[in-house]
C-alpha positions in Angstrom: 28.5 -4.6 -24.4 25.4 -6.1 -22.9 24.1 -4.6 -19.7 23.6 -6.9 -16.7 20.2 -7.1 -15.1 18.8 -9.1 -12.2 18.3 -12.7 -13.0 14.9 -14.5 -12.7 14.4 -15.7 -9.2 16.5 -12.9 -7.6 15.0 -9.8 -6.1 16.3 -6.5 -7.3 18.7 -5.2 -4.6 16.9 -1.9 -4.8 13.6 -3.6 -4.1 15.2 -5.3 -1.1 16.3 -1.9 0.1 12.7 -0.6 -0.3 11.3 -3.5 1.6 13.8 -2.9 4.5 12.8 0.8 4.5 9.1 -0.2 4.6 9.9 -2.5 7.6 11.8 0.3 9.4 8.9 2.8 8.8 6.4 0.2 10.1 8.4 -0.4 13.3 9.8 3.2 13.8 7.6 5.6 11.9 8.5 9.3 12.0 6.0 11.6 13.5 5.7 15.2 14.8 8.8 17.3 14.3 10.8 14.4 12.9 8.2 13.8 10.2 8.2 17.5 9.3 12.0 17.4 9.0 11.9 14.2 6.9 9.2 15.7 4.7 11.3 18.8 3.9 14.4 16.6 3.4 12.3 14.6 0.9 11.4 17.8 -1.0 15.0 18.8 -1.3 16.0 15.2 -2.3 13.4 15.1 -5.0 14.6 18.4 -6.4 18.2 17.0 -6.5 16.9 13.8 -8.1 15.2 15.6 -11.0 18.2 18.0 -11.5 20.3 14.9 -12.0 17.7 13.5 -14.4 18.0 16.7 -16.4 21.8 16.5 -16.3 21.9 12.9 -17.6 19.3 12.9 -20.3 20.3 14.3 -23.7 17.4 16.1 -25.2 19.4 16.8 -28.4 20.2 13.1 -29.0 16.5 12.2 -28.3 15.3 14.7 -30.8 17.9 13.6 -33.4 16.8 10.0 -33.0 13.2 10.8 -33.7 13.7 10.1 -37.4 12.5 6.6 -36.7 9.2 8.2 -35.8 7.0 5.1 -36.2 9.0 3.2 -33.7 9.0 6.0 -31.1 5.3 6.9 -31.7 4.3 3.3 -31.2 6.2 3.1 -27.9 4.8 6.4 -26.7 1.3 5.3 -27.6 1.7 2.2 -25.5 3.1 4.2 -22.6 0.7 7.2 -22.5 -2.4 5.9 -24.4 -2.8 2.1 -24.0 -1.7 1.9 -20.4 -4.0 4.8 -19.3 -7.0 3.2 -21.1 -6.3 -0.1 -19.3 -6.1 1.8 -16.0 -9.5 3.4 -16.6 -11.0 0.0 -17.5 -9.7 -1.4 -14.2 -12.2 0.8 -12.4 -14.6 -2.1 -12.6 -12.5 -4.0 -10.1 -13.5 -1.6 -7.3 -14.6 -2.6 -4.7 -14.7 -6.4 -5.3 -10.9 -6.8 -5.8 -9.3 -3.4 -5.3 -10.0 -0.8 -2.7 -10.3 2.8 -4.0 -6.7 3.8 -2.8 -5.2 0.7 -4.4 -7.1 1.4 -7.6 -5.7 5.0 -7.6 -2.2 3.5 -7.2 -2.8 1.1 -10.1 -4.1 4.0 -12.3 -1.1 6.1 -11.3 1.2 3.2 -12.5 -0.5 3.4 -15.9 0.2 7.1 -16.2 4.0 6.9 -15.7 6.8 7.1 -18.3 8.9 4.1 -19.2 12.1 3.1 -17.4 15.5 4.0 -19.0 18.1 1.6 -17.7 16.2 -1.7 -17.6 14.4 -1.1 -20.9 17.7 -0.6 -22.7 19.3 -3.6 -20.8 16.5 -6.0 -21.8 16.5 -4.8 -25.4 20.3 -5.3 -25.6 20.1 -8.9 -24.1 17.2 -9.8 -26.5 19.1 -8.5 -29.6 16.7 -5.7 -30.2 17.2 -2.2 -31.6 19.4 -0.7 -28.8 19.8 2.9 -30.3 16.1 3.0 -30.8 15.6 1.9 -27.1 17.9 4.6 -25.9 16.1 7.3 -27.7 12.6 6.1 -26.9 13.2 5.4 -23.2 14.9 8.8 -22.8 12.3 10.7 -24.7 9.5 8.9 -22.7 11.1 10.2 -19.4 11.5 13.7 -20.8 7.9 13.8 -21.8 6.8 12.1 -18.6 7.9 15.2 -16.6 5.0 17.1 -18.2 2.6 14.4 -19.5 2.2 12.3 -16.3 1.1 15.3 -14.2 -1.3 16.3 -16.9 -2.8 12.8 -17.1 -3.0 12.7 -13.3 -4.9 16.0 -13.3 -7.2 14.8 -16.1 -7.9 11.3 -14.9 -7.3 11.1 -11.2 -8.9 14.3 -9.8 -12.4 12.9 -10.5 -11.3 9.8 -8.5 -10.6 11.8 -5.4 -6.8 12.0 -5.8 -6.8 15.7 -4.7 -4.7 17.3 -7.5 -5.0 21.0 -6.9 -3.1 24.3 -7.4 -0.5 23.4 -4.7 0.2 20.2 -6.7 0.8 22.3 -9.8 3.1 24.6 -7.9 5.0 21.6 -6.5 5.4 20.2 -10.0 6.9 23.5 -11.2 9.2 24.0 -8.3 10.3 20.5 -7.4 10.2 18.7 -10.8 10.2 21.0 -13.8 12.6 23.7 -12.6 15.3 21.3 -11.3 15.0 19.2 -14.5 15.3 22.3 -16.7 18.2 23.5 -14.6 19.9 20.1 -15.1 19.4 20.4 -18.9 20.7 23.9 -18.9 24.0 23.0 -17.3 24.3 19.6 -18.9 26.9 20.7 -21.4 29.3 21.6 -18.5 28.5 18.9 -15.9 27.2 16.1 -18.1 30.6 14.4 -18.6 31.2 14.6 -14.8 27.8 13.1 -14.0 28.4 10.3 -16.5 31.9 9.6 -15.0 30.6 9.5 -11.5 27.5 7.5 -12.3 28.0 4.9 -9.6 28.2 7.2 -6.5 25.5 9.4 -8.0 23.3 6.3 -8.3 23.5 6.1 -4.5 22.1 9.7 -4.3 19.2 8.6 -6.6 18.4 5.5 -4.7 18.9 7.2 -1.3 16.4 9.9 -2.3 13.8 7.3 -3.3 14.3 5.4 -0.1 13.7 8.6 1.8 10.5 9.1 -0.1 9.4 5.5 0.8 10.2 6.0 4.5 8.1 9.3 4.7 5.2 7.8 2.7 5.0 4.7 4.8 5.5 6.6 8.1 2.5 8.8 7.2 0.6 5.6 6.4 1.4 4.2 9.8 0.4 7.4 11.5 -2.9 7.5 9.7 -3.6 3.8 10.4 -4.3 3.0 6.8 -2.4 -0.3 6.8 -5.0 -1.8 9.0 -7.3 -1.6 6.0 -5.1 -3.8 3.8 -5.8 -7.5 4.1 -3.8 -10.4 2.7 -6.6 -11.1 0.3 -6.5 -7.5 -1.1 -2.7 -7.7 -1.4 -2.9 -11.0 -3.4 -5.7 -9.5 -5.5 -3.5 -6.5 -6.3 -0.6 -8.7 -7.2 -2.8 -10.7 -9.6 -4.2 -7.5 -11.2 -0.6 -6.2 -11.7 0.4 -9.5 -13.3 -2.6 -9.4 -15.7 -1.9 -5.8 -16.6 1.7 -6.6 -17.5 0.6 -9.7 -19.5 -1.9 -7.7 -21.5 0.6 -4.9 -22.3 3.3 -7.4 -23.2 0.9 -9.2 -25.5 -0.4 -6.0 -27.2 3.1 -4.6 -27.8 4.6 -7.8 -29.1 1.7 -8.9 -31.4 0.6 -5.4 -32.2 4.1 -4.3 -33.4 4.3 -7.5 -35.5 1.0 -6.6 -37.0 2.2 -3.1 -37.8 5.0 -4.5 -39.9 8.0 -3.8 -37.6 11.0 -6.1 -38.0 12.2 -8.4 -35.1 14.6 -5.9 -33.6 12.0 -3.1 -33.5 9.4 -5.5 -32.2 11.6 -6.3 -29.2 12.3 -2.7 -28.6 8.6 -1.8 -28.7 7.8 -4.7 -26.3 10.3 -3.9 -23.7 10.2 -0.1 -23.8 6.4 0.1 -24.1 5.6 -2.3 -21.2 7.8 -0.7 -18.5 6.9 1.8 -15.8 9.5 3.9 -14.0 9.8 3.4 -10.2 12.6 5.9 -10.1 10.4 8.6 -11.5 7.1 7.5 -10.1 7.9 7.4 -6.4 9.4 10.9 -6.1 6.7 12.4 -8.4 4.0 10.9 -6.1 5.2 13.0 -3.2 4.5 16.1 -5.3 1.3 15.0 -7.0 -0.4 13.7 -3.9 1.2 16.0 -1.3 -2.0 16.5 0.6 -2.7 12.8 1.4 -0.9 9.7 2.6 0.6 8.0 -0.4 1.6 4.6 1.0 -1.2 2.7 -0.6 -0.9 4.7 -3.8 2.7 3.7 -4.4 2.3 0.1 -3.3 1.0 -1.0 -6.8 4.0 0.6 -8.4 6.5 -1.3 -6.2 4.8 -4.6 -7.0 4.5 -3.9 -10.7 8.2 -2.8 -10.9 9.4 -6.2 -9.4 7.0 -8.1 -11.7 8.2 -6.4 -14.8 11.9 -7.1 -13.9 11.3 -10.8 -13.3 9.0 -11.4 -16.3 11.1 -9.4 -18.8 14.4 -10.9 -17.6 12.9 -14.3 -18.5 11.6 -13.0 -21.8 14.9 -11.3 -22.8 16.8 -14.5 -22.2 14.4 -16.6 -24.2 14.5 -14.1 -27.1 18.3 -14.0 -27.0 18.4 -17.8 -27.3 16.1 -17.7 -30.3 17.8 -14.8 -32.0 18.9 -15.4 -35.7 22.5 -16.2 -36.1 23.4 -12.9 -37.8 21.9 -10.9 -34.9 24.0 -13.0 -32.4 27.2 -12.5 -34.4 26.5 -8.8 -34.7 26.0 -8.4 -31.0 29.2 -10.4 -30.3 31.3 -8.3 -32.6 30.0 -5.1 -31.2 31.1 -5.8 -27.6 
């Protein structure tokens, strides 16, 4: 069965929720004791979020699926090598197009793991290698728990991102330990988590909205939004669009050059070009705990919506051009 995704021209409802939360934080930012309470609530919510990630993701299935190692290695290279290199190259855009905080946010986008749900959905619609997408997207998220903080420490500390010992402790306590705990009890609660996916999704998204509210409240209190002009915002949007176009082109034509068949080519393109908002926003509260993160997470929110819109169009176009045997196979497998 093909997974439904937002259609081109429609905002993702989750993005609408984020925009509403940003509006509330702009009009009614938390400060003082209320901000402290929200900050601690955010830490607890992030811990719960990564516990649920651990309970959902099957490490055993991901490891068993690594037999198609060329496919997965290519996707991981796009996610954790090509993207970071492009992020480093974008440093030349400071200060003419991007401010330093916006550049840090763009670089952070480039260091994140792939999405799971939307990657698999787009691959399914486009008649790609769905089992390969499931393994690659899941494995990318599992690795991202460790690899993304390491890349942030390696590449962003020199840019003034402030990664220090407290950040490392936060990663251990709020990200790794809850994730490992979720993995440890997955054999007992995994079926329950899967069965109650819809209500637990509200927990996921509620946690992320809480992160957004705290981040933008801190930004309002620090007065950083007064430094963001319409021109800068449009410039950031254009940079995100160019970044996405470059990665989509490299993954599509590069995978063809490497000799992958059409199904794997689709999988590499959609899994290798995505960045996870669900992982990136909560992780930012830990990695950049000592500074306002509003401007740092703004590029991620823009890039997320762009990737949904562009890849929805691409998936539909590829589905219409799919060979007859692929279409028949997808129909009979519903």
